[in-house]
C-alpha positions in Angstrom: -40.3 20.2 -0.1 -39.7 23.7 1.3 -40.8 26.5 -1.0 -38.4 29.4 -1.7 -39.0 32.9 -3.2 -39.0 33.0 -7.0 -35.5 33.0 -8.3 -33.8 32.4 -4.9 -33.9 28.6 -5.1 -31.7 28.6 -8.2 -29.1 31.1 -7.0 -28.4 29.6 -3.5 -27.8 26.0 -4.6 -25.7 27.2 -7.6 -23.5 29.4 -5.3 -23.1 26.5 -2.8 -22.2 24.1 -5.6 -19.7 26.5 -7.0 -18.1 27.0 -3.6 -17.9 23.3 -3.0 -16.3 22.7 -6.4 -13.8 25.5 -5.8 -12.8 23.8 -2.5 -12.5 20.4 -4.3 -10.3 22.0 -6.9 -8.0 23.5 -4.3 -7.8 20.3 -2.3 -7.6 17.6 -4.9 -6.3 16.5 -8.3 -2.7 16.8 -7.3 0.2 14.4 -7.4 3.4 14.1 -5.3 6.9 13.7 -6.7 8.9 10.7 -5.8 11.4 12.8 -3.9 8.8 14.5 -1.7 9.9 15.0 1.9 8.9 12.5 4.6 6.5 15.0 6.1 4.5 14.9 2.8 4.5 11.1 3.0 3.0 11.4 6.5 0.4 13.8 5.3 -0.5 11.4 2.6 -1.0 8.7 5.2 -3.5 11.0 7.0 -5.5 11.2 3.9 -6.7 7.6 4.5 -9.3 7.3 7.2 -10.8 4.0 8.6 -13.8 4.7 10.9 -14.7 2.3 13.8 -18.2 0.8 13.6 -19.4 2.7 16.7 -18.4 6.0 15.2 -19.9 5.7 11.7 -22.4 8.1 10.3 -25.2 7.3 7.8 -24.3 7.9 4.2 -26.3 10.6 2.4 -29.2 9.8 0.0 -27.3 9.8 -3.3 -29.5 9.3 -6.3 -29.7 10.5 -9.9 -28.9 9.8 -13.5 -25.9 7.8 -14.5 -23.6 8.7 -17.4 -25.4 6.2 -19.5 -28.9 7.6 -18.7 -30.2 5.1 -16.1 -31.5 6.1 -12.7 -29.7 4.8 -9.7 -29.5 5.4 -5.9 -27.2 4.4 -3.1 -30.2 2.9 -1.4 -30.4 0.3 -4.2 -27.2 -1.2 -2.9 -28.3 -1.6 0.8 -26.8 -4.8 2.3 -23.7 -4.4 0.1 -20.4 -2.7 0.8 -20.3 0.2 -1.6 -17.2 2.0 -2.9 -18.0 5.5 -4.0 -15.3 7.2 -6.1 -15.4 10.9 -7.0 -13.6 11.6 -10.3 -13.4 13.8 -13.4 -12.0 12.9 -16.8 -9.8 16.1 -16.7 -8.0 14.9 -13.5 -4.6 13.2 -13.9 -4.7 11.4 -10.5 -8.1 10.1 -11.4 -6.6 8.5 -14.6 -3.8 7.0 -12.5 -6.2 5.3 -10.1 -8.8 4.2 -12.6 -7.2 0.8 -13.4 -6.9 0.0 -9.7 -10.5 0.7 -9.1 -11.7 -1.5 -12.0 -9.4 -4.3 -10.9 -10.7 -4.3 -7.3 -14.3 -4.0 -8.5 -13.8 -7.1 -10.6 -12.1 -9.0 -7.8 -14.7 -8.2 -5.1 -18.1 -7.9 -6.7 -18.8 -11.6 -6.0 -18.1 -10.9 -2.3 -21.0 -8.3 -2.0 -19.0 -5.2 -2.9 -20.5 -2.7 -5.3 -18.8 0.4 -6.9 -20.5 3.7 -7.8 -18.7 6.6 -9.3 -19.6 10.3 -9.1 -18.4 12.1 -12.1 -18.0 15.8 -11.5 -17.0 19.0 -13.3 -17.1 17.5 -16.8 -18.9 19.9 -19.0 -20.4 17.1 -21.2 -20.9 13.4 -20.8 -18.7 12.8 -23.9 -15.4 13.2 -22.1 -16.6 11.2 -19.1 -17.8 8.3 -21.3 -14.5 8.3 -23.2 -12.7 8.1 -19.9 -14.7 5.1 -18.9 -14.1 3.5 -22.3 -10.4 4.1 -22.3 -9.9 2.6 -18.8 -12.5 -0.2 -19.2 -14.6 1.1 -16.3 -17.7 -1.1 -16.1 -19.4 0.1 -12.9 -21.9 3.0 -13.1 -21.2 6.6 -12.3 -23.7 9.3 -11.3 -23.5 12.4 -13.7 -22.9 15.3 -11.3 -21.3 18.2 -13.2 -22.4 20.8 -10.7 -21.4 18.9 -7.6 -24.9 18.6 -6.1 -24.4 14.9 -5.1 -21.2 16.0 -3.2 -23.1 18.7 -1.3 -25.3 15.9 0.2 -22.2 14.8 2.3 -22.4 18.1 4.3 -22.2 17.3 8.0 -20.7 13.9 7.4 -17.2 12.5 6.6 -17.0 14.2 3.2 -15.1 13.3 -0.1 -13.6 16.8 -0.1 -11.1 16.3 -2.9 -10.9 15.1 -6.5 -10.2 12.2 -6.6 -11.8 11.0 -3.3 -13.1 7.5 -2.3 -15.7 6.8 0.4 -16.5 3.2 1.4 -20.0 2.5 2.8 -20.6 -0.5 5.0 -23.4 -3.0 4.5 -25.6 -1.0 6.9 -25.3 2.2 4.8 -22.8 4.0 7.0 -19.5 5.7 6.0 -16.7 3.3 7.0 -13.6 4.7 5.3 -12.5 7.7 3.2 -9.5 8.6 1.1 -8.6 12.1 -0.2 -6.1 10.9 -2.8 -5.6 8.7 -5.7 -5.5 5.1 -4.5 -3.3 2.1 -5.3 -4.9 -1.3 -5.5 -3.4 -2.2 -2.1 -4.7 0.9 -0.4 -8.2 0.3 -1.7 -8.2 -3.3 -0.6 -7.2 -2.1 2.9 -10.3 0.1 3.0 -12.6 -2.8 2.0 -11.1 -5.9 3.6 -12.1 -5.1 7.2 -15.7 -4.7 6.2 -15.8 -8.1 4.5 -15.4 -9.8 7.9 -18.0 -7.7 9.8 -21.2 -9.4 10.7 
């Protein structure tokens, strides 16, 4: 591990994390009205990205403590398709998509699909755990209040909004990304092509 001058190591990551979180706040956690113009609908479509196998980048080394205190890492799921969802209990679109995520998790876990949340910007675990209880979320989430896990995506296809969802293929590469709250149908469209890959 590279050494840094005393005091500098704490300031630089904190500043980077704060900038990343500010960008996430500006980009995410928004909803569209039903009478939004068609150009907004087209923009929403562009928030969903499927990446051809030849163009996929390796996912970052996510690892840390879950909301329930266990240690987990993305590497633990190698060989599975992994759905990574970035969320916060304070985020209304996150609440809207939570039941869809849990339903698809239940329907696909026997097909080699795993789910891993990244909880961010919650000041304490209590609100995040209450969120999971209220929506019946049974897959684990990394506890990432300062956004350090999200910074690991730098230089890759990044989950740059809250909520965001990234789907990792069985070889550990980023295969799809959404920068919006997802319906069950949209999430399945991100996962289904990967189920038929060799």
